[in-house]
C-alpha atoms as one frame of an Amber mdcrd trajectory, in Angstrom:
protein
  -7.269  19.463  -1.558  -4.749  22.347  -1.528  -2.207  20.230  -3.354  -4.748
  19.489  -6.101  -5.730  23.196  -6.346  -1.914  23.953  -6.630  -1.369  21.453
  -9.228  -4.279  22.663 -11.252  -2.892  26.205 -11.259   0.360  24.982 -12.320
  -1.166  23.078 -15.253  -3.706  25.573 -16.325  -2.073  28.881 -17.190  -1.569
  31.230 -20.060   1.239  29.118 -21.515  -0.324  25.733 -21.422  -3.792  27.260
 -22.695  -1.978  28.879 -25.652   0.119  25.799 -26.423  -3.183  23.730 -26.503
  -4.736  26.223 -28.811  -1.673  26.530 -31.068  -1.340  22.770 -30.810  -4.866
  22.085 -32.020  -4.253  24.396 -34.942  -0.974  22.761 -35.699  -2.751  19.510
 -35.715  -5.515  20.845 -37.998  -2.586  22.042 -40.352  -1.079  18.496 -40.121
  -4.483  16.695 -40.584  -5.625  18.888 -43.409  -2.363  18.469 -45.315  -2.161
  14.655 -44.439  -5.758  14.187 -45.866  -5.179  16.475 -48.974  -1.976  14.665
 -49.954  -3.417  11.246 -49.246  -6.297  11.893 -51.651  -3.810  13.290 -54.285
  -1.264  10.575 -54.041  -4.138   7.812 -53.836  -5.683   9.135 -57.169  -2.192
   9.580 -58.691  -0.262   6.620 -57.807  -0.979   2.958 -57.194   1.752   2.951
 -54.469   0.819   3.492 -50.730   2.486   6.637 -49.893   1.280   7.108 -46.374
   4.750   7.719 -44.872   5.412  10.267 -47.573   1.985  11.961 -47.027   2.751
  12.007 -43.292   6.179  13.655 -43.929   4.848  16.541 -46.014   2.085  17.107
 -43.469   4.802  17.188 -40.795   7.036  19.744 -42.595   4.061  22.142 -43.101
   2.828  21.702 -39.509   6.432  22.048 -37.889   7.010  25.411 -39.805   3.586
  26.604 -38.554   4.375  25.466 -34.967   7.834  26.989 -34.699   6.476  30.396
 -35.394   3.481  30.223 -33.213   5.372  28.558 -30.345   8.046  31.056 -30.514
   5.919  34.293 -30.658   2.716  33.372 -28.799   3.283  30.464 -26.588   6.784
  30.726 -25.097   7.261  34.468 -26.226  10.781  34.166 -27.392  10.818  37.472
 -29.187  14.336  37.657 -30.318  15.161  36.795 -33.975  18.919  37.325 -33.573
  21.110  34.887 -35.351  22.403  33.504 -32.131  18.896  32.717 -30.849  17.691
  31.349 -34.098  20.775  29.244 -34.478  20.048  27.569 -31.129  16.076  27.413
 -31.490  15.627  26.179 -34.937  17.895  22.953 -34.698  16.474  22.194 -31.336
  12.819  22.699 -32.399  13.421  20.687 -35.577  15.334  18.013 -33.712  12.666
  17.412 -31.214  10.099  17.387 -33.999  12.104  14.887 -35.969  12.116  12.650
 -32.854   8.214  12.948 -32.534   7.888  12.295 -36.261   9.969   9.050 -35.827
   7.532   8.226 -33.005   4.550   8.968 -35.102   5.786   7.091 -38.159   6.602
   4.043 -36.066   3.111   4.204 -34.869   1.441   4.520 -38.310   3.745   1.810
 -39.501   2.716  -0.564 -36.636  -1.000   0.149 -36.613  -1.660   0.666 -40.304
   0.847  -1.545 -42.125   1.319  -4.414 -39.595  -1.960  -4.468 -37.650  -4.173
  -3.425 -40.557  -6.052  -0.463 -39.008  -6.509   1.126 -42.324  -9.155  -1.264
 -43.046 -11.066  -0.121 -39.847 -14.001   2.398 -40.254 -15.638   4.156 -37.224
 -18.948   5.811 -38.157 -19.224   9.042 -35.943 -22.699   9.829 -37.182 -24.731
   8.810 -40.318 -22.826  10.114 -43.248 -19.546  10.796 -41.430 -16.994   8.204
 -40.713 -13.236   8.181 -39.789 -10.968   5.646 -41.351  -8.211   3.769 -39.542
  -5.516   6.072 -40.871  -7.268   9.228 -39.415  -8.039   7.231 -36.175  -4.607
   6.277 -35.845  -3.315   9.858 -36.474  -5.654  11.208 -33.769  -4.451   8.657
 -31.223  -0.820   9.388 -31.927  -1.432  13.156 -31.898  -2.108  13.039 -28.267
   1.105  11.386 -27.473   3.028  13.716 -29.780   1.400  16.988 -28.324   2.490
  16.025 -24.905   6.158  15.096 -26.027   6.337  18.315 -27.992   5.366  20.490
 -24.964   7.803  18.984 -22.790  10.677  19.435 -25.353   9.700  23.056 -26.108
   9.157  24.137 -22.449  12.196  22.655 -20.985  14.801  22.501 -23.816  13.975
  24.745 -26.808  12.366  27.878 -25.428  13.230  27.371 -21.891  13.184  30.533
 -19.835  15.423  31.318 -16.768  12.682  29.806 -14.489  12.572  26.585 -16.365
  16.274  25.933 -16.194
């Protein structure tokens, strides 16, 4: 029982709670941009631009995530060139990797398995399509991956080395 309490204390702390809060907000930025550009591109073009839509949403959410993670989650307060020159490429590189994982997931589930034709009615008058359901499922995986990269590689403190 003591081991479980100790594990819970390690998992639930200021850093993980703020990461989850800003992770949810980053996800909101990502989903809102994804939905907005999906609607715009669907009306403007006959091509399926799901991956382009996802990329635009990704760029906006990565910018938001970098600033919030740096300032509020991992409290990396330095804006010196040396620190920025290390953090930004590491942060973007980790996010590029997770974008690849997400894009591959979208490709597999939407293009190859046809999840975009699936609709889940949450309650009368509100349903989620396969694209959004796939994004939600992939987001859980991405949030965990990004936390590990941020904590142990990008914003690592002396105690995490």
